[in-house]
Steps between C-alpha positions, in 0.01 A plus 500: 500500500772754536458734801407862402755781526448656853511875476528781768379846400663786671364857441359766728199563264234247564337575163813401313537184696149411416567551124814282520313234686222502244752469209701229664214293648359462143801290417473122575866469592522801739353556845515824710578381849527821688516888477714753701456869519848592621861372488494374849190303442655360180801360694280334754265346247784389278634292785159357613344440152818389301367635168674411175482864366454836667385815307657788698403857493778759578347800675311372805462607863707351777765324275546555127501219249874517444586437867219238528661327204846508657370353828309217329793419271729488813276221661628174361177329607299707242528382136265750342598692190421872520370729219508868564175653364509878506344814347835672495732433209816607700849375464565517876207270564597264221870454605424507877246227445734274310769572765250395766423174328201553285482281191243714310407855441161604348318827463140524619393614155587147365219286359337228687689242281829650605422446862393147440806429289727659775346275779557187287843601393612567857348181637700306229816656627532756210549871533247742364576867404254739339612581142513874587794433754685198342741719296578723811581190696734361238672843441531626863451217758747276311781743600432473862596236754241232528446385867424149583373327815862391570831632367480512120771317321739695281442468130777442252511416135637150408606361166282277294710191461359447145589855364746634754293824527392655821140455412348321807445648846599322817445559870777389743320173532615151425406512132432773244197529279501248213464626136135393498431686827669807350258473197202470749625807707518714188154423419364544841679840491285582190182419704423175305265259678601136562285385220657752257854399612407132449377552150806724418758243631314183397472372857212417744360749738592283789855514374476882492376513866794280598747727329344804655522351848868419444562846370345665809699273732837569325448871470374532859185676355182508696275473188480565128486880551839496682638260241410742227681776689811285523472398134498863387784585735709220350410592146303192432165662390528414141327180389713222345541500130226302321 
């Protein structure tokens, strides 16, 4: 059997943590392995418990969730993906969270199914943004520098050898994106799932996962959320012609 997704809940309200635990523990593929009531406690438990996913509140005593996210992401021993879950639909929280290394952003008024979907998406290496904030990310965050754990490679347009058009992006890495990787990136930028991309391009889901991994590596992107930002910055948000 596949091991369950290990989740660490971080929020200073015990009742909210209890509610999240109830929702997640009902899922056969998810297990809550710990709870933290502050950012400092979250950093400590993230290192000792090694969860797969962390749900992180923003406003907490001792250390806020943005700083806790930054410290957790700075520790290379911790592989957890982090979803910010907050009551406050504020742009500064959203953009600071993504800058700090969060891979997801949900509002606390989201339904239980959205919380479960976010945990599964982050565990699979995908990003997860609440529908309410996705457009703001694409319109505003895409125009800002995107930090990476190491120096980000510069991005340049390269010519598609088949058409001569500067349609494919490339980081200053050994090789640019292939035409197929460009197609996959465009669909990722439109928030298509791997299954939807596979059906659209008539390829297997495993092949899509391979393409996405290669895209992240070539662009120097941390995850799919960051890849979406880069895709919009490069003008590659439109899906390929059908």
